[in-house]
N, C-alpha and C positions, 0 to 999 in steps of 0.2 A: 504493500500499500505504500502510495506517496500523495498526501494532503487528501484532493480531491477527487483521486483515480484509485480504482482497488481492483482487483481482480479477486470472483471466483470460478474456480476452475479457470475453462477456459473464455469466459465471459470478463468485457471489463465494460468495468461499471464507471461514469464520470458525475458526481454532487455537481448537479447547478442550482442556482437560487433567484426568484423572482424578489426577495426583499423580506420583508414579516410583517406579522401581526401581534398586536398588542392587546392583552385582554384581562379583566377585574377577574380573579380565578372563582369568586362566588356566582358572576354571571356567566361564565363560561360552563363551570363544572357546579349546576343550581343545587345536587344535593351535598355535595361535598363542604364540610364543616373547617372552617378554619383551623380548628384542632387537629384536625384529619392532616392536613399540612405540614405539620410539625415536624416528621421524620423524610419534610422532603424540602424542606427551606433554601436548600443549596439550587434548587430548580425553580427557583423565581429569582426575578430581579430585585434590584435593593429597594425600590419603590413597594415590593410585596406583588407586582403584576407576573401575568404571564407574556412572555415573548416566546412567539411561534415560526420559527422559518419557516418560507414558502417552499419548499424545495421541489423540484425535477429531477430524474434522472435518464443518461442517456448510458444506453447498453449497446454493445456491440458485442452480436452473435450469430454464427453461423455465416459470417459475412453480412449481416442484417445491420443496419443502425436504426435502435428503437429508441423513441422518448418516451417516457414514462411522466403523464401530467404535462401543463404548459401555463402552470400558473396561473396568476392574477391578473396579469395583463396591464395594459397603460393605464386603466381605470380604476382606483379603489376608492371610488364616492361611495358613501357611505360606510366606509369602514375606518373609523376613529381611530387616528396612530399609526394607519398601515405605511408599510412603504412598500411600492410596487413597480414594476415594468422594467427589472434589470435581467429578466432572461436573456435576452437576445446579447444584450452586450458580453454577460458572461460566458455564453457561447461562442462568441468570437475571440474573448481573450483567451478561451482554454480551445482555439484553435478549430473550432465545429461550426458550419456553415449551415443554416436553416434547409438546402436543397440536397444535402447528406442524408435525411433523415427521411427512412422509408415506411416508417412506422409509427404512431402516435396512438399508444396506449393510456386512454383514460379511465382513474380508477373509478369516480365518479361524476356527477354532474353538479357538485358545486362550484360556485365562481372561481374559488382561487387553485382550480385546477383544469381549467377551461380557458382561461384568460387571454392566452398567445395563438388559439386556434385560428384566428383570424386578423388582419391587418386591414387599414384603412388605407388603401393605395388608388391613386387617380379616380377618387371618385366612388369608390365603390370596395365593399368586403373583399380582400381576395385572403387565400388560406396563406397562414405564413410558412409552412410547410408542404411547398408545391410539390414534391414529390412522393409524399405517403399519402396509405390511406391512414384514416381514422379509426380506431378501434373503442367500441362504448359497450358497456351491458345492456342487453336490451330491457332488462327491468328498470333501470333508471330511465333509459329512451322514454318506454312506454310511461313513466310516472311523470317526469319533467315536460316532454314535449308536448302533449294537451294542456300544457299549465303556461304554455309560454307567452301567452296576453296578459300576466299577470305582472305589475309592475316591478314587483322584487325579480321577477324571472326574465326579464329585459336580455340578460344575457345570454340565457336562451336562445334566444330568436335572433342576436347575434352571433354567438359566435359557438354555435350548435347546430340547429335546424338547417342552415346554409349547407351541410356536409351531404344530407340526402339529395340534394338538390345537382350538385355536381357530382353526386355517383362516386364519393368517396369514400362513405360512412360502411363501416362494417360493426353487425352487431353481434355482441358475443352471449354464448349462452351457457351457463355450467363451466365446468373446468375447460379452457378453449387452449390446446397446441399455440402459441406464437412463431415459434421456433423447437429446433430440437433440445433445446436449453431454458427456454422460456416457457412456462406455463402460465397463463390467466387463471386465478384461484378465486370462486366466488366466496368472500366475506361480509355478508350481509347483515344490515345493522344501522348502521352511519347511515346508510340509504339502501333502498330494496334491491339492487343489482350492484352494490359496493365490492369491489375486486382487488386485491394483491396480486403480484406478478411472482412465483416462486421460481427463483433461479436452481437450476440442478446441473452441473459440470465436473467431471474429471473426478470424481466423488466426494465436491462440496456442495454445499448449500446455502441459498440466500435467499430473502425473502425482501421484497420492496412491501410495505406496509398499506401505503395509502392513508387513509384517515383510520384505520381499524385502531389506531392509539395516537394521541396527539401529545402525550409529554411521557419519557419514561418514569414516573411514576405509577402508570397503567400496567407496567411489568408485573408488577405485585399487586395494585388494586384493579384487578381488574373488572371489578363492578362499577368505577368511575364513569359514568357516562355524560359526554356534553352536550348541552344545550341543543345541540345542532344534530344529535344522533334523530332521526326519524323515528327507529324502534327501538328503544333503550333497551328493553329486555333481551331481544335478540341480540343486540350489539354487544352485551356481557357475554353471554354464552358465545359468541364468536368470538370473543376477545377473549376470554380464558382457554378454550381449544385451541386459538391459534399460537398463544406466547408455551404453552404445553406443547406446543408441536414442536414450536423454534428452537424449545428448550431440548428436547428430545432428541431432535435431530442436531444438534450441537449448530444449527444454522446462524449464517448473520445476519442483523438486522438492518435490513436499509429506509429506514425514515425522513421523509420529508418535513415534518415538523418538528423532530428531536431536533439538537443543538447541530449545526452545520458541521460538517458534512452529513452525520445522518448514520455515521458507519457505527456499529456495536455488536456486543456478543451479551447475552443473559447469561446470569453470576448468582449463584447462592451462597447468602450468607445470614451465621445463626435461623435459619428455616427461612430466611426471606430472598425473593428472587429481585436480581437488579438489573438494569441495562449498564452495562458499562462501554463505556465510548474506547473505540478503536485508536 
């Protein structure tokens, strides 16, 4: 591993960031008390807030270049204290051109994961990754697309719906092979179709979480569900099973919302499970 780059078997992983989000813990996790945070104070900022990286990951596998999630995009309207719009610069700084991307895999259809699907160019929205097909969980498409006229989902109209008309949309059902080393793995709860990406190559494993967890504390506190979870009960079950699987497989955790670059492993100390950054 070197900074933002990591190898899992033969798969190269590059951590990218579009910016950050900041929240009051009690607003983000409404059922988690201040006392519950005591063992995890080191995961909060000096002012007591939660800061989440807005991460994407570029995976190179089987000769294909795959981008997982596209960040918040150029607008962070309605999201106080957010910093956004950095993804394309981060790609350029790391020697990656948008036209290299052949597959864009969207873990779910919340706005901080689809924001760079399109860019405004010559008075029209054009795909940012012009040579890519965009893979989206069918259950999320079926949930969000019919509601795109809602004001809060205007980003769906701009960043998601046009994919269908352009013929570059692929809908994922169940476990979906992406390459021989990458598999889209349904992890529902945060949204109906929420999907993580399993990396299995040359005897090594990794898991791109998406929003199956937002903060490292959830490695132990799998029952903590954020306000944004559409089905909190399902999310808790999914998170528990996922963390158990990651620990059992000794897989590398690859998280876009954990502290950048988001690489770590699960470890046990005095019967508690922790995420330990690589």
